[in-house]
MIDOSE-1310 file (N, C-alpha, C; in nm, 2 decimals, decimal comma, always signed):
residues 309
mkpi	+0,95/+4,35/-0,65/+0,90/+4,22/-0,66/+0,83/+4,18/-0,53; +0,73/+4,10/-0,54/+0,65/+4,06/-0,42/+0,74/+3,98/-0,33; +0,73/+4,00/-0,19/+0,81/+3,92/-0,10/+0,80/+3,77/-0,12; +0,69/+3,72/-0,16/+0,67/+3,58/-0,17/+0,76/+3,53/-0,28
yisf	+0,78/+3,60/-0,39/+0,87/+3,56/-0,50/+1,01/+3,58/-0,46; +1,04/+3,68/-0,38/+1,18/+3,70/-0,34/+1,22/+3,58/-0,25; +1,13/+3,54/-0,16/+1,16/+3,42/-0,07/+1,18/+3,30/-0,16; +1,10/+3,28/-0,26/+1,11/+3,16/-0,35/+1,25/+3,17/-0,42
lmla	+1,28/+3,28/-0,48/+1,40/+3,29/-0,55/+1,52/+3,27/-0,46; +1,52/+3,31/-0,34/+1,63/+3,28/-0,25/+1,64/+3,13/-0,23; +1,53/+3,06/-0,21/+1,53/+2,92/-0,20/+1,59/+2,85/-0,33; +1,55/+2,90/-0,44/+1,60/+2,85/-0,57/+1,75/+2,87/-0,58
lvss	+1,80/+2,99/-0,55/+1,94/+3,02/-0,56/+2,02/+2,94/-0,47; +1,97/+2,91/-0,35/+2,05/+2,83/-0,25/+2,05/+2,69/-0,30; +1,94/+2,63/-0,36/+1,94/+2,49/-0,41/+2,02/+2,47/-0,53; +2,05/+2,58/-0,61/+2,12/+2,56/-0,73/+2,26/+2,64/-0,73
ahat	+2,31/+2,66/-0,61/+2,43/+2,74/-0,59/+2,55/+2,67/-0,66; +2,54/+2,54/-0,68/+2,65/+2,46/-0,74/+2,66/+2,48/-0,89; +2,55/+2,53/-0,95/+2,54/+2,54/-1,10/+2,64/+2,64/-1,15; +2,69/+2,61/-1,27/+2,79/+2,70/-1,34/+2,72/+2,75/-1,46
gqsd	+2,73/+2,89/-1,48/+2,67/+2,95/-1,60/+2,52/+2,95/-1,60; +2,46/+3,03/-1,69/+2,32/+3,05/-1,70/+2,28/+3,03/-1,84; +2,16/+2,98/-1,86/+2,10/+2,96/-2,00/+2,04/+3,09/-2,05; +2,06/+3,12/-2,17/+2,00/+3,24/-2,23/+1,86/+3,21/-2,28
nsei	+1,82/+3,08/-2,28/+1,69/+3,04/-2,33/+1,58/+3,08/-2,23; +1,50/+3,18/-2,28/+1,39/+3,23/-2,19/+1,28/+3,13/-2,16; +1,28/+3,02/-2,24/+1,18/+2,92/-2,22/+1,21/+2,82/-2,11; +1,33/+2,82/-2,07/+1,37/+2,74/-1,96/+1,35/+2,80/-1,82
lakr	+1,26/+2,74/-1,74/+1,23/+2,80/-1,61/+1,34/+2,75/-1,51; +1,37/+2,62/-1,51/+1,47/+2,57/-1,41/+1,54/+2,45/-1,47; +1,67/+2,44/-1,43/+1,75/+2,33/-1,48/+1,84/+2,27/-1,37; +1,84/+2,14/-1,36/+1,93/+2,08/-1,26/+1,98/+1,95/-1,31
gkgv	+2,11/+1,94/-1,32/+2,17/+1,82/-1,39/+2,12/+1,81/-1,53; +2,06/+1,69/-1,57/+2,01/+1,67/-1,70/+1,86/+1,70/-1,70; +1,80/+1,75/-1,59/+1,66/+1,78/-1,59/+1,63/+1,92/-1,62; +1,53/+1,94/-1,71/+1,49/+2,08/-1,75/+1,34/+2,10/-1,73
vtqk	+1,30/+2,21/-1,67/+1,16/+2,24/-1,66/+1,14/+2,37/-1,75; +1,06/+2,36/-1,85/+1,03/+2,47/-1,93/+0,91/+2,55/-1,88; +0,90/+2,67/-1,93/+0,78/+2,75/-1,90/+0,65/+2,68/-1,94; +0,65/+2,61/-2,05/+0,53/+2,54/-2,10/+0,50/+2,42/-2,01
sfaa	+0,61/+2,35/-1,96/+0,58/+2,23/-1,88/+0,53/+2,28/-1,74; +0,58/+2,39/-1,69/+0,54/+2,44/-1,57/+0,39/+2,49/-1,58; +0,36/+2,55/-1,69/+0,22/+2,60/-1,71/+0,12/+2,48/-1,71; +0,17/+2,37/-1,78/+0,08/+2,25/-1,78/+0,06/+2,19/-1,64
radk	+0,17/+2,19/-1,56/+0,16/+2,14/-1,42/+0,07/+2,24/-1,34; +0,08/+2,37/-1,36/+0,00/+2,46/-1,29/-0,15/+2,45/-1,32; -0,17/+2,41/-1,45/-0,31/+2,40/-1,49/-0,38/+2,28/-1,42; -0,31/+2,19/-1,36/-0,37/+2,08/-1,29/-0,42/+2,12/-1,15
ipad	-0,37/+2,24/-1,10/-0,41/+2,29/-0,97/-0,55/+2,35/-0,98; -0,65/+2,31/-0,90/-0,78/+2,37/-0,91/-0,78/+2,52/-0,92; -0,86/+2,57/-1,01/-0,86/+2,72/-1,04/-0,88/+2,80/-0,92; -0,96/+2,76/-0,83/-0,99/+2,84/-0,71/-0,88/+2,86/-0,61
irrn	-0,78/+2,77/-0,62/-0,67/+2,78/-0,53/-0,53/+2,80/-0,60; -0,54/+2,80/-0,73/-0,41/+2,80/-0,81/-0,33/+2,93/-0,78; -0,40/+3,04/-0,78/-0,32/+3,17/-0,76/-0,25/+3,17/-0,62; -0,33/+3,13/-0,52/-0,27/+3,13/-0,39/-0,16/+3,03/-0,37
tlrd	-0,17/+2,92/-0,44/-0,07/+2,81/-0,43/+0,06/+2,86/-0,50; +0,05/+2,92/-0,61/+0,17/+2,97/-0,68/+0,23/+3,09/-0,62; +0,15/+3,16/-0,53/+0,21/+3,28/-0,46/+0,27/+3,24/-0,33; +0,26/+3,11/-0,29/+0,32/+3,06/-0,17/+0,46/+3,01/-0,21
gnrl	+0,56/+3,09/-0,16/+0,70/+3,06/-0,21/+0,74/+2,91/-0,18; +0,71/+2,86/-0,06/+0,75/+2,72/-0,03/+0,68/+2,62/-0,12; +0,55/+2,64/-0,14/+0,48/+2,55/-0,22/+0,52/+2,55/-0,37; +0,55/+2,68/-0,42/+0,60/+2,69/-0,55/+0,73/+2,62/-0,57
hdvi	+0,82/+2,64/-0,47/+0,95/+2,57/-0,47/+0,93/+2,42/-0,48; +0,83/+2,36/-0,40/+0,81/+2,22/-0,40/+0,76/+2,17/-0,54; +0,67/+2,25/-0,60/+0,62/+2,21/-0,73/+0,74/+2,20/-0,83; +0,82/+2,30/-0,83/+0,93/+2,31/-0,93/+1,03/+2,20/-0,90
aall	+1,06/+2,17/-0,77/+1,15/+2,07/-0,73/+1,10/+1,93/-0,78; +0,97/+1,91/-0,76/+0,92/+1,78/-0,81/+0,93/+1,76/-0,96; +0,90/+1,87/-1,03/+0,91/+1,87/-1,18/+1,06/+1,84/-1,22; +1,15/+1,90/-1,15/+1,29/+1,88/-1,18/+1,33/+1,74/-1,16
lraq	+1,29/+1,68/-1,05/+1,33/+1,54/-1,02/+1,27/+1,45/-1,12; +1,15/+1,47/-1,16/+1,09/+1,38/-1,27/+1,16/+1,40/-1,40; +1,20/+1,53/-1,43/+1,27/+1,55/-1,55/+1,41/+1,49/-1,55; +1,47/+1,49/-1,43/+1,61/+1,42/-1,42/+1,59/+1,27/-1,44
laad	+1,49/+1,21/-1,38/+1,47/+1,07/-1,39/+1,44/+1,03/-1,54; +1,35/+1,11/-1,60/+1,32/+1,09/-1,74/+1,44/+1,10/-1,83; +1,53/+1,20/-1,80/+1,65/+1,22/-1,89/+1,74/+1,10/-1,87; +1,75/+1,05/-1,75/+1,84/+0,93/-1,74/+1,78/+0,81/-1,81
area	+1,64/+0,80/-1,81/+1,57/+0,69/-1,87/+1,59/+0,69/-2,02; +1,58/+0,81/-2,08/+1,60/+0,83/-2,22/+1,75/+0,80/-2,26; +1,84/+0,85/-2,18/+1,98/+0,82/-2,21/+2,01/+0,67/-2,21; +1,94/+0,60/-2,12/+1,96/+0,45/-2,12/+1,88/+0,38/-2,22
gfgh	+1,80/+0,45/-2,30/+1,72/+0,38/-2,40/+1,60/+0,31/-2,34; +1,57/+0,34/-2,22/+1,46/+0,27/-2,15/+1,33/+0,30/-2,21; +1,31/+0,42/-2,27/+1,19/+0,46/-2,33/+1,15/+0,39/-2,45; +1,24/+0,31/-2,51/+1,21/+0,24/-2,64/+1,15/+0,10/-2,61
revi	+1,14/+0,06/-2,49/+1,07/-0,07/-2,46/+0,92/-0,06/-2,49; +0,87/-0,16/-2,55/+0,73/-0,15/-2,59/+0,63/-0,13/-2,47; +0,66/-0,20/-2,36/+0,57/-0,19/-2,25/+0,58/-0,04/-2,19; +0,70/+0,01/-2,19/+0,72/+0,15/-2,14/+0,65/+0,25/-2,23
kerm	+0,66/+0,23/-2,36/+0,58/+0,31/-2,46/+0,43/+0,31/-2,43; +0,38/+0,19/-2,39/+0,24/+0,18/-2,37/+0,21/+0,24/-2,23; +0,29/+0,23/-2,13/+0,27/+0,30/-2,01/+0,27/+0,45/-2,03; +0,36/+0,50/-2,12/+0,36/+0,64/-2,15/+0,23/+0,69/-2,21
rlaa	+0,18/+0,60/-2,30/+0,05/+0,63/-2,37/-0,06/+0,63/-2,27; -0,06/+0,53/-2,18/-0,17/+0,53/-2,07/-0,16/+0,66/-1,99; -0,04/+0,70/-1,95/-0,02/+0,82/-1,87/-0,08/+0,94/-1,95; -0,05/+0,95/-2,08/-0,10/+1,06/-2,16/-0,25/+1,05/-2,17
eael	-0,31/+0,93/-2,18/-0,45/+0,92/-2,19/-0,52/+0,96/-2,06; -0,45/+0,92/-1,94/-0,51/+0,96/-1,81/-0,51/+1,11/-1,79; -0,40/+1,18/-1,84/-0,39/+1,32/-1,83/-0,50/+1,39/-1,92; -0,52/+1,34/-2,04/-0,62/+1,39/-2,13/-0,76/+1,37/-2,07
gdaw	-0,78/+1,25/-2,01/-0,91/+1,23/-1,96/-0,94/+1,32/-1,84; -0,84/+1,33/-1,75/-0,86/+1,42/-1,63/-0,88/+1,56/-1,67; -0,80/+1,61/-1,77/-0,82/+1,75/-1,81/-0,95/+1,77/-1,88; -1,00/+1,67/-1,96/-1,13/+1,68/-2,02/-1,24/+1,69/-1,92
lqhy	-1,23/+1,60/-1,82/-1,34/+1,60/-1,71/-1,34/+1,73/-1,64; -1,23/+1,79/-1,61/-1,23/+1,92/-1,54/-1,29/+2,02/-1,63; -1,25/+2,02/-1,76/-1,31/+2,11/-1,86/-1,46/+2,10/-1,87; -1,50/+1,97/-1,88/-1,65/+1,94/-1,89/-1,73/+2,00/-1,78
vemq	-1,68/+1,98/-1,66/-1,75/+2,03/-1,54/-1,75/+2,18/-1,54; -1,64/+2,25/-1,58/-1,63/+2,39/-1,58/-1,72/+2,45/-1,68; -1,75/+2,38/-1,79/-1,83/+2,43/-1,90/-1,98/+2,42/-1,87; -2,02/+2,35/-1,77/-2,16/+2,33/-1,74/-2,22/+2,46/-1,67
pagd	-2,35/+2,49/-1,69/-2,40/+2,61/-1,63/-2,38/+2,61/-1,48; -2,34/+2,72/-1,43/-2,32/+2,74/-1,28/-2,46/+2,75/-1,21; -2,46/+2,71/-1,09/-2,58/+2,72/-1,00/-2,58/+2,86/-0,94; -2,70/+2,89/-0,88/-2,71/+3,01/-0,81/-2,66/+2,98/-0,67
yeal	-2,53/+2,98/-0,65/-2,47/+2,94/-0,53/-2,51/+3,02/-0,40; -2,52/+3,15/-0,42/-2,56/+3,23/-0,31/-2,70/+3,19/-0,26; -2,80/+3,17/-0,35/-2,93/+3,13/-0,32/-2,93/+3,00/-0,25; -2,86/+2,90/-0,31/-2,85/+2,77/-0,25/-2,79/+2,78/-0,11
afey	-2,69/+2,86/-0,09/-2,62/+2,87/+0,04/-2,72/+2,93/+0,14; -2,80/+3,03/+0,10/-2,89/+3,09/+0,19/-3,00/+2,99/+0,23; -3,04/+2,91/+0,13/-3,15/+2,81/+0,16/-3,09/+2,71/+0,27; -2,97/+2,67/+0,24/-2,90/+2,57/+0,34/-2,89/+2,64/+0,48
yqln	-2,86/+2,76/+0,48/-2,84/+2,84/+0,61/-2,98/+2,84/+0,68; -3,08/+2,87/+0,61/-3,21/+2,88/+0,67/-3,26/+2,74/+0,73; -3,22/+2,64/+0,66/-3,27/+2,50/+0,70/-3,18/+2,44/+0,80; -3,06/+2,49/+0,82/-2,96/+2,43/+0,91/-2,90/+2,53/+1,01
kkvm	-2,99/+2,61/+1,07/-2,94/+2,71/+1,16/-2,87/+2,65/+1,29; -2,92/+2,53/+1,32/-2,87/+2,47/+1,44/-2,72/+2,44/+1,43; -2,67/+2,41/+1,30/-2,53/+2,38/+1,28/-2,45/+2,51/+1,26; -2,52/+2,63/+1,26/-2,45/+2,76/+1,24/-2,41/+2,82/+1,38
ltqp	-2,43/+2,75/+1,49/-2,40/+2,80/+1,62/-2,25/+2,81/+1,64; -2,21/+2,92/+1,70/-2,07/+2,93/+1,74/-2,03/+2,83/+1,85; -1,91/+2,80/+1,86/-1,87/+2,72/+1,97/-1,86/+2,80/+2,10; -1,89/+2,73/+2,22/-1,88/+2,81/+2,34/-1,74/+2,86/+2,37
kidv	-1,73/+2,98/+2,42/-1,61/+3,04/+2,45/-1,60/+3,09/+2,60; -1,48/+3,12/+2,64/-1,47/+3,17/+2,78/-1,37/+3,29/+2,78; -1,39/+3,38/+2,88/-1,29/+3,47/+2,91/-1,22/+3,43/+3,04; -1,09/+3,41/+3,05/-1,02/+3,37/+3,17/-0,91/+3,46/+3,20
shil	-0,87/+3,45/+3,33/-0,75/+3,51/+3,38/-0,67/+3,40/+3,45; -0,54/+3,41/+3,44/-0,46/+3,31/+3,51/-0,33/+3,36/+3,56; -0,28/+3,29/+3,66/-0,14/+3,32/+3,71/-0,06/+3,19/+3,69; +0,05/+3,20/+3,63/+0,14/+3,09/+3,60/+0,26/+3,09/+3,70
istd	+0,27/+2,98/+3,77/+0,39/+2,96/+3,86/+0,47/+2,86/+3,78; +0,58/+2,90/+3,72/+0,66/+2,82/+3,63/+0,75/+2,72/+3,71; +0,78/+2,61/+3,64/+0,87/+2,51/+3,70/+1,01/+2,53/+3,63; +1,03/+2,63/+3,55/+1,15/+2,65/+3,49/+1,27/+2,67/+3,58
qrtd	+1,24/+2,76/+3,68/+1,35/+2,80/+3,78/+1,32/+2,74/+3,92; +1,22/+2,65/+3,93/+1,18/+2,60/+4,06/+1,16/+2,45/+4,04; +1,17/+2,38/+4,15/+1,14/+2,23/+4,15/+0,99/+2,23/+4,14; +0,94/+2,11/+4,11/+0,79/+2,09/+4,10/+0,73/+2,12/+4,23
deak	+0,79/+2,07/+4,34/+0,73/+2,08/+4,47/+0,73/+2,23/+4,51; +0,83/+2,31/+4,48/+0,84/+2,45/+4,51/+0,73/+2,52/+4,43; +0,71/+2,49/+4,31/+0,61/+2,56/+4,23/+0,47/+2,53/+4,28; +0,45/+2,40/+4,31/+0,32/+2,36/+4,36/+0,28/+2,43/+4,49
elaa	+0,38/+2,44/+4,58/+0,36/+2,50/+4,71/+0,33/+2,65/+4,69; +0,41/+2,72/+4,61/+0,38/+2,86/+4,58/+0,25/+2,88/+4,52; +0,21/+2,80/+4,43/+0,08/+2,81/+4,36/-0,04/+2,80/+4,46; -0,02/+2,70/+4,56/-0,12/+2,68/+4,66/-0,13/+2,81/+4,75
tvrq	-0,02/+2,87/+4,78/-0,02/+2,99/+4,86/-0,08/+3,10/+4,79; -0,05/+3,12/+4,66/-0,11/+3,23/+4,59/-0,26/+3,21/+4,57; -0,30/+3,09/+4,55/-0,45/+3,06/+4,54/-0,52/+3,09/+4,67; -0,46/+3,06/+4,78/-0,52/+3,09/+4,91/-0,54/+3,24/+4,93
qlvn	-0,44/+3,32/+4,88/-0,45/+3,46/+4,89/-0,57/+3,51/+4,81; -0,59/+3,45/+4,69/-0,70/+3,49/+4,60/-0,84/+3,45/+4,66; -0,84/+3,33/+4,73/-0,97/+3,29/+4,79/-1,00/+3,39/+4,90; -0,90/+3,44/+4,97/-0,92/+3,54/+5,08/-0,96/+3,68/+5,03
dpas	-0,90/+3,71/+4,91/-0,93/+3,84/+4,85/-0,93/+3,83/+4,70; -1,04/+3,79/+4,64/-1,05/+3,78/+4,50/-1,02/+3,91/+4,42; -1,04/+4,02/+4,48/-1,02/+4,15/+4,41/-0,87/+4,17/+4,39; -0,78/+4,09/+4,45/-0,64/+4,12/+4,44/-0,58/+4,04/+4,32
fedl	-0,66/+3,98/+4,24/-0,61/+3,90/+4,13/-0,51/+3,97/+4,04; -0,54/+4,09/+3,99/-0,45/+4,16/+3,90/-0,32/+4,19/+3,97; -0,33/+4,23/+4,09/-0,20/+4,26/+4,17/-0,12/+4,14/+4,18; -0,18/+4,02/+4,21/-0,10/+3,90/+4,22/-0,05/+3,85/+4,09
vlqy	-0,12/+3,88/+3,98/-0,07/+3,85/+3,85/+0,06/+3,92/+3,83; +0,07/+4,04/+3,85/+0,19/+4,12/+3,83/+0,30/+4,08/+3,93; +0,26/+4,04/+4,05/+0,36/+4,00/+4,15/+0,42/+3,86/+4,12; +0,33/+3,77/+4,08/+0,38/+3,63/+4,08/+0,39/+3,56/+3,94
sddp	+0,30/+3,60/+3,85/+0,29/+3,52/+3,72/+0,42/+3,52/+3,64; +0,45/+3,40/+3,60/+0,57/+3,39/+3,51/+0,54/+3,38/+3,36; +0,41/+3,41/+3,33/+0,37/+3,41/+3,19/+0,43/+3,54/+3,13; +0,51/+3,53/+3,02/+0,57/+3,65/+2,96/+0,47/+3,76/+2,92
sahs	+0,35/+3,72/+2,90/+0,25/+3,82/+2,85/+0,18/+3,89/+2,97; +0,21/+3,85/+3,09/+0,13/+3,89/+3,21/+0,13/+4,04/+3,23; +0,24/+4,11/+3,20/+0,25/+4,26/+3,22/+0,17/+4,33/+3,11; +0,15/+4,27/+3,00/+0,08/+4,34/+2,89/-0,07/+4,31/+2,89
nhgk	-0,11/+4,19/+2,93/-0,25/+4,15/+2,93/-0,31/+4,12/+3,07; -0,22/+4,14/+3,17/-0,26/+4,12/+3,31/-0,33/+3,98/+3,34; -0,27/+3,89/+3,26/-0,32/+3,75/+3,28/-0,45/+3,71/+3,21; -0,51/+3,81/+3,14/-0,64/+3,79/+3,08/-0,63/+3,73/+2,94
fvgi	-0,72/+3,63/+2,91/-0,73/+3,58/+2,78/-0,88/+3,58/+2,74; -0,91/+3,65/+2,63/-1,06/+3,68/+2,60/-1,10/+3,59/+2,48; -1,22/+3,54/+2,49/-1,28/+3,47/+2,37/-1,21/+3,34/+2,34; -1,18/+3,26/+2,44/-1,10/+3,14/+2,41/-1,19/+3,02/+2,37
nrge	-1,15/+2,96/+2,26/-1,22/+2,84/+2,21/-1,16/+2,72/+2,27; -1,23/+2,61/+2,27/-1,17/+2,48/+2,30/-1,06/+2,45/+2,19; -0,95/+2,39/+2,24/-0,84/+2,36/+2,15/-0,73/+2,47/+2,14; -0,75/+2,58/+2,20/-0,66/+2,69/+2,19/-0,56/+2,69/+2,31
mtka	-0,59/+2,62/+2,41/-0,50/+2,61/+2,53/-0,46/+2,46/+2,55; -0,37/+2,44/+2,64/-0,33/+2,30/+2,67/-0,45/+2,23/+2,73; -0,46/+2,10/+2,71/-0,58/+2,02/+2,75/-0,62/+2,04/+2,89; -0,52/+2,02/+2,98/-0,55/+2,03/+3,13/-0,60/+2,17/+3,16
fena	-0,54/+2,27/+3,11/-0,58/+2,41/+3,14/-0,73/+2,43/+3,09; -0,75/+2,38/+2,96/-0,88/+2,40/+2,90/-0,99/+2,33/+2,98; -0,96/+2,20/+3,01/-1,06/+2,12/+3,09/-1,10/+2,19/+3,22; -1,00/+2,24/+3,29/-1,03/+2,30/+3,42/-1,10/+2,43/+3,40
afal	-1,06/+2,51/+3,30/-1,12/+2,65/+3,28/-1,27/+2,64/+3,24; -1,30/+2,55/+3,14/-1,43/+2,53/+3,10/-1,53/+2,47/+3,20; -1,47/+2,40/+3,30/-1,55/+2,34/+3,41/-1,59/+2,44/+3,52; -1,52/+2,56/+3,52/-1,55/+2,65/+3,63/-1,68/+2,73/+3,61
sege	-1,73/+2,78/+3,71/-1,84/+2,88/+3,71/-1,78/+3,02/+3,71; -1,86/+3,11/+3,66/-1,81/+3,25/+3,65/-1,77/+3,30/+3,79; -1,65/+3,36/+3,80/-1,60/+3,41/+3,92/-1,53/+3,30/+4,01; -1,53/+3,18/+3,97/-1,47/+3,07/+4,05/-1,32/+3,06/+4,02
isap	-1,25/+3,03/+4,12/-1,10/+3,02/+4,11/-1,06/+2,87/+4,12; -0,98/+2,82/+4,03/-0,95/+2,68/+4,02/-0,84/+2,65/+4,13; -0,83/+2,52/+4,16/-0,71/+2,47/+4,23/-0,60/+2,48/+4,13; -0,47/+2,48/+4,18/-0,36/+2,48/+4,09/-0,37/+2,37/+3,98
vktr	-0,35/+2,40/+3,86/-0,36/+2,31/+3,75/-0,23/+2,29/+3,69; -0,18/+2,16/+3,68/-0,05/+2,13/+3,63/-0,05/+2,12/+3,48; +0,04/+2,19/+3,41/+0,07/+2,17/+3,27/+0,22/+2,16/+3,25; +0,26/+2,15/+3,13/+0,41/+2,14/+3,10/+0,48/+2,27/+3,14
ygyh	+0,40/+2,38/+3,15/+0,46/+2,51/+3,18/+0,48/+2,53/+3,33; +0,40/+2,46/+3,41/+0,41/+2,48/+3,56/+0,27/+2,46/+3,61; +0,24/+2,55/+3,71/+0,10/+2,54/+3,78/+0,03/+2,67/+3,75; -0,10/+2,66/+3,71/-0,18/+2,77/+3,68/-0,29/+2,78/+3,78
iill	-0,32/+2,91/+3,83/-0,44/+2,94/+3,90/-0,53/+3,01/+3,81; -0,65/+2,96/+3,78/-0,74/+3,01/+3,68/-0,86/+3,07/+3,74; -0,89/+3,19/+3,69/-1,02/+3,26/+3,73/-1,10/+3,27/+3,61; -1,22/+3,21/+3,61/-1,32/+3,22/+3,50/-1,39/+3,35/+3,51
drhi	-1,36/+3,44/+3,41/-1,43/+3,57/+3,41/-1,57/+3,56/+3,35; -1,58/+3,48/+3,24/-1,71/+3,48/+3,18/-1,73/+3,36/+3,09; -1,85/+3,30/+3,09/-1,89/+3,21/+2,99/-1,95/+3,28/+2,87; -1,91/+3,26/+2,75/-1,97/+3,32/+2,63/-2,06/+3,22/+2,56
prvt	-2,19/+3,24/+2,57/-2,28/+3,13/+2,52/-2,27/+3,12/+2,36; -2,32/+3,01/+2,31/-2,32/+2,99/+2,17/-2,43/+3,08/+2,11; -2,40/+3,13/+1,99/-2,50/+3,21/+1,92/-2,50/+3,17/+1,77; -2,61/+3,20/+1,71/-2,62/+3,16/+1,57/-2,54/+3,27/+1,48
rqfv	-2,45/+3,22/+1,40/-2,37/+3,31/+1,32/-2,46/+3,37/+1,21; -2,44/+3,49/+1,18/-2,51/+3,56/+1,07/-2,47/+3,50/+0,93; -2,56/+3,51/+0,84/-2,54/+3,45/+0,71/-2,41/+3,51/+0,64; -2,39/+3,64/+0,66/-2,28/+3,71/+0,61/-2,14/+3,65/+0,66
evre	-2,15/+3,59/+0,78/-2,03/+3,53/+0,84/-1,99/+3,40/+0,77; -2,09/+3,33/+0,72/-2,07/+3,20/+0,67/-2,09/+3,19/+0,52; -2,13/+3,30/+0,46/-2,17/+3,31/+0,32/-2,06/+3,24/+0,23; -1,94/+3,28/+0,23/-1,84/+3,23/+0,14/-1,82/+3,08/+0,16
qlmk	-1,81/+3,04/+0,29/-1,79/+2,90/+0,32/-1,91/+2,81/+0,26; -2,03/+2,86/+0,28/-2,15/+2,78/+0,23/-2,16/+2,79/+0,08; -2,12/+2,90/+0,02/-2,12/+2,91/-0,13/-2,02/+2,81/-0,19; -1,90/+2,80/-0,13/-1,80/+2,71/-0,18/-1,85/+2,56/-0,16
aerd	-1,92/+2,53/-0,05/-1,97/+2,40/-0,03/-2,08/+2,37/-0,14; -2,16/+2,46/-0,17/-2,27/+2,44/-0,27/-2,20/+2,43/-0,41; -2,10/+2,50/-0,44/-2,03/+2,49/-0,57/-1,97/+2,35/-0,58; -1,90/+2,31/-0,47/-1,84/+2,18/-0,47/-1,94/+2,07/-0,49
rhea	-2,06/+2,08/-0,42/-2,16/+1,98/-0,44/-2,22/+1,98/-0,58; -2,24/+2,10/-0,64/-2,29/+2,11/-0,77/-2,19/+2,04/-0,87; -2,07/+2,07/-0,86/-1,97/+2,02/-0,95/-1,95/+1,87/-0,93; -1,96/+1,82/-0,81/-1,96/+1,67/-0,78/-2,07/+1,60/-0,85
rikq	-2,19/+1,66/-0,84/-2,31/+1,60/-0,91/-2,29/+1,59/-1,06; -2,24/+1,70/-1,12/-2,21/+1,70/-1,26/-2,12/+1,59/-1,30; -2,01/+1,58/-1,22/-1,91/+1,48/-1,25/-1,97/+1,34/-1,23; -2,04/+1,32/-1,12/-2,10/+1,19/-1,10/-2,20/+1,15/-1,21
dylg	-2,28/+1,24/-1,25/-2,38/+1,21/-1,36/-2,31/+1,17/-1,49; -2,20/+1,25/-1,52/-2,13/+1,23/-1,65/-2,06/+1,09/-1,64; -1,98/+1,07/-1,54/-1,91/+0,94/-1,52/-2,01/+0,82/-1,51; -2,12/+0,85/-1,45/-2,22/+0,74/-1,44/-2,28/+0,70/-1,57
glts	-2,29/+0,80/-1,66/-2,34/+0,77/-1,79/-2,24/+0,69/-1,87; -2,11/+0,72/-1,85/-2,01/+0,65/-1,93/-2,00/+0,51/-1,88; -2,00/+0,49/-1,75/-1,98/+0,35/-1,69/-2,10/+0,27/-1,70; -2,22/+0,32/-1,73/-2,34/+0,24/-1,75/-2,34/+0,18/-1,89
lste	-2,26/+0,22/-1,98/-2,26/+0,16/-2,11/-2,21/+0,01/-2,10; -2,26/-0,07/-2,19/-2,22/-0,21/-2,18/-2,08/-0,23/-2,22; -2,01/-0,33/-2,15/-1,87/-0,36/-2,17/-1,86/-0,48/-2,27; -1,79/-0,46/-2,37/-1,77/-0,57/-2,47/-1,63/-0,64/-2,44
mtke	-1,64/-0,77/-2,41/-1,51/-0,84/-2,38/-1,54/-0,99/-2,41; -1,47/-1,04/-2,50/-1,50/-1,18/-2,54/-1,42/-1,28/-2,46; -1,46/-1,40/-2,46/-1,39/-1,51/-2,39/-1,25/-1,53/-2,44; -1,24/-1,51/-2,58/-1,11/-1,53/-2,64/-1,01/-1,42/-2,60
aiee	-1,06/-1,30/-2,58/-0,98/-1,19/-2,54/-0,93/-1,21/-2,40; -1,01/-1,26/-2,31/-0,97/-1,28/-2,18/-0,87/-1,39/-2,17; -0,89/-1,50/-2,25/-0,79/-1,61/-2,25/-0,66/-1,56/-2,30; -0,66/-1,47/-2,40/-0,53/-1,42/-2,46/-0,46/-1,33/-2,35
mvrr	-0,54/-1,25/-2,27/-0,48/-1,17/-2,17/-0,42/-1,26/-2,06; -0,48/-1,37/-2,03/-0,43/-1,47/-1,93/-0,30/-1,53/-1,98; -0,30/-1,57/-2,10/-0,17/-1,62/-2,16/-0,06/-1,52/-2,15; -0,09/-1,40/-2,19/+0,02/-1,30/-2,19/+0,07/-1,26/-2,05
qfge	-0,02/-1,27/-1,95/+0,02/-1,23/-1,82/+0,07/-1,34/-1,74; +0,02/-1,46/-1,76/+0,06/-1,58/-1,67/+0,13/-1,69/-1,74; +0,13/-1,68/-1,88/+0,20/-1,79/-1,95/+0,11/-1,89/-2,00; +0,16/-1,97/-2,10/+0,08/-2,07/-2,17/+0,04/-2,18/-2,07
dyad	+0,14/-2,22/-1,99/+0,11/-2,34/-1,90/-0,01/-2,31/-1,80; -0,01/-2,18/-1,75/-0,11/-2,14/-1,66/-0,25/-2,14/-1,74; -0,25/-2,09/-1,86/-0,37/-2,08/-1,94/-0,42/-2,22/-1,97; -0,33/-2,32/-2,00/-0,37/-2,45/-2,03/-0,43/-2,52/-1,91
dqdd	-0,37/-2,50/-1,79/-0,42/-2,55/-1,67/-0,56/-2,50/-1,64; -0,58/-2,38/-1,66/-0,72/-2,32/-1,64/-0,82/-2,38/-1,74; -0,77/-2,40/-1,86/-0,86/-2,46/-1,96/-0,90/-2,60/-1,92; -0,80/-2,68/-1,87/-0,83/-2,82/-1,83/-0,92/-2,82/-1,71
stkp	-0,91/-2,73/-1,62/-0,99/-2,73/-1,50/-1,14/-2,71/-1,53; -1,17/-2,65/-1,65/-1,31/-2,62/-1,68/-1,37/-2,73/-1,76; -1,29/-2,83/-1,81/-1,34/-2,94/-1,89/-1,41/-3,04/-1,80; -1,52/-3,10/-1,84/-1,59/-3,20/-1,76/-1,51/-3,33/-1,76
e	-1,52/-3,40/-1,64/-1,44/-3,52/-1,63/-1,51/-3,64/-1,70
């Protein structure tokens, strides 16, 4: 079995460890208290997940567990409602009909969009790429090296003083950076990467470290920079300029955007055609709605307020 399903089944077993006995009905997927989720009801819920992400969603053990847990909770609530006779109330029957109508309408709209001719998404994506190369630029990156003087085992003043001492040694002898990394740095990765971080984007480091590093010139050594980890002495090894990404790098992303735009246009045109039809609603029907919602006295007051004095 796939690891993702094993992890989900472990979650399921833990959550239902109190249950006694097992059902022989192969159509039952999950059961908790009076709530039952059948294979058919799960398939109906899965059908609501957009087709392009459905497979990955259902292969994610945690998300699959959440979907089934939500179905079980609703099934339990519905079972209690039926047991109490709550579903026999006329207004509840009508709410159930509205819910069914909403589901049918949503499913039909999804089906309608899927049945329309697809666009040439790759051609549209390439056209967009050609016209918008300025937004296809990579973000600026940097290669940096650093020495961390941690405050875990030192007071802040001790760490700050040691960082200043190490920095002065670097100013006097920049070539000693790697040796000083191995001698002083408290970064756990220092012995494997010698303090170097390559191709760093903004947002990948703590804010103070990032601001100081990106502001340096190549070969420049920063003053000690304080973060929650301690004090950093940063050497900027290289600024990596922005470059235009090749079409192959952004092809899938742009094709998805074009597909989404195409489907949104189809949906908008279809819904626009429906909502542009004239609405028929008589004054008598509105008055009847007001009476039912607000009572006869309210309706009579409204009628009186419209009469000429």
